[in-house]
N, C-alpha and C positions, 0 to 999 in steps of 0.2 A: 208106532205112536211118536217116537222121537223124530222119525223122518218127517212126519206130518207137521210137528211143531217147528222143525228147522225150516221146512218149506214156507210155512206161514210167516215166520220171522224174516226170512229172505224177501218174501213178497212185500212185507211191510216196509223194510229198509229200502227196497227199490222204489216203492211208491213215494216214500218221503224224499228220496234223492231226486226223483224225476219231477217233483212238484216245482212248478215254475214260480220264481219270485216276481212280485209285482214290479213293473218298471219304475225306476226312480223318477220323481217329478222333475221337470226342467226348472232350473233356478230362474227367478225373474231376471229380465234383462237389466243390466246396469244402465244408469242414465247416460245419455249421449253427452259428450264433451266436444267442444270445437272452439277454434280461434282463427280469425282471419285478419291480415294486415294489408292495407293498400297504401301505396305511396305514389305521388305524382312528382316528377322532377322535370325542370325546365332548363335544359342546358344553355340556351341562348341568353337567358337572363340570370344564369347562375343561381336560380332559385328553385325551391321545392317547398311543397307544403310538408308539414311534419309527419304526414301520414295519419291514418286512423287504424286502430286495432279494435276489432269487434270480438266479443266473447259469446258463449252459448246463449246467454240471457237475451242478447239483442239480435240473434240470428234465427232464421227458419231453415232447417236442414231437410233435404229430401233425398231419397235414394230408391232406386228401382233396379231390379235385376230380373230379366226375362230371357227368352230364347234369342232375342234380337240384340240386346245391349245391356250394359251397366250404365246407368245415368245417375249423376250426383249433382246436387244444387245447393248453393250457399247464398242465402238471400238475407238482406238486412232491411226489413220492412220499415224500421224507424231511421234508417240511414240512407246512403246513396248508392250502395254497391250490391251487385249480384254477379256471381260467376257460376257457370255450369259446365259439366264435362260429360261426354258420351263416349264410351269405349265399346266398339262393336264386339259382339260375342265371339266372333271368329278370332279375335286377338287375345282372348282371355283363356288362361289355363284353367283346368278343372277346379283348382283350389284358390284361384284369384290372386294371391300375393304376387307382386312383381312391380316393375317400374315401366311406365307407359309414357312415351313422348307425345307432346302436343303436335297436332297437325299444323301445317302452315300453307300459305298459298302456293308454295313451290311443290307441294305433295312430296316432301322428302321421304325417302324409303325408311320404313320403321316408325314413322310418325303417325299414330293411329287415333289420338284423342281429339275428337271434335270439341272445340271450346267456344264459349260465348261469354262475353263480359259486357255488362251494362252499368252505366253511371247515370243515376237519376238526377236531372237538373231541377225539375219542379214536380212536386207531388202535393197537390192541393185539391180540395173538393171540386170536381168538375174539370180539373186540368192536370194533365200528366205529360211529362216530356223527359226523354232519356236518350243518351247516345249509346248505340250498340256497336260492338266490335265482334267479328267472327274470325275464327282461325283460318277459314277458307279464303278470306279476303284481306287479312292482315298478316304481318310477319310476327307471329307469336312464337316464343320459345319457352320451354319449361316441361314439366312432367307431372303426372299423378303417380304417387307411390302407394301401393297397398301393402301394408306390413302384416296384417292379420285379418282372417275371416272366420267367424264362428258360424259354420253352415247350419247348425241345429237351430240357433236363434236368429240367424241372418243378420249378424252384426259385423260391421266393417270398420277397420282402423287404418289410418294412413296419413298422408300429407299431400300438398300440391303446391306448385309454383308456376306463375305465368308472368312473362315480361314482354312488353311491346315498346319499341323505340320509335320516335319520330312520328307520332300520331297527332292529329289536331287535338287541342286542349279539350278533354272530355267535358269540362265545366261550361263550355260555350255552346249554346244551341245552334248558332250560326257563325261559322269561322270567319274571322276578320279577313280583309283583302290580303293581308300578309299574316297568315295564321301563326299563332304561337304554338311551337311544337313541343310535345311532351313525351316523356318516357313514363310508362305505367308499369308498376310491379305489384302483383298480388300473391301473397303466400298464405298458407294455412295448414292447420292440423285438425284431425277429427278422430274421435274414438267412440266405438260402440254406436256407430250410425246405423239405424235400423233400415233395412232394405224391404221394400214392398215385394 
């Protein structure tokens, strides 16, 4: 009888121990935070505009990660600037954090980030005009740095910087016969950017 009681108790203990706990619910994603600063400098005239800094409230952030690439976009619908980055999946480690150099028209070794920058000159009902710059046709320098990736919630944190020297003034839709040359710099940070 004692043997039977002992066996029943052991079975009850084993059943209780083997009972699986319910998985913990995933905490809601924190709000995305971002900031971007753009500056134009005009070396020939020793002038520059003071630059503009945009915060999360004035920007639209996009992010997508799939088998082909990681794509990031920072758009200012109420302003004049957009910058986007595409890093091919073949250049990404499994955990994502790292520093990735921007491509340029020389196809420098190790430079993998395809970059596009747009400055909107006119955005009115029925009329839109912007200047586009691509890393494959301009000499862009800079990098995208990924400092953290929450793979469970697909949240990305990091920074970026892009600089182009000696381009036609982005604010002019038709460059003058002797165009004013401009240096463009765009920097930014992002935190908890949600990836599709």
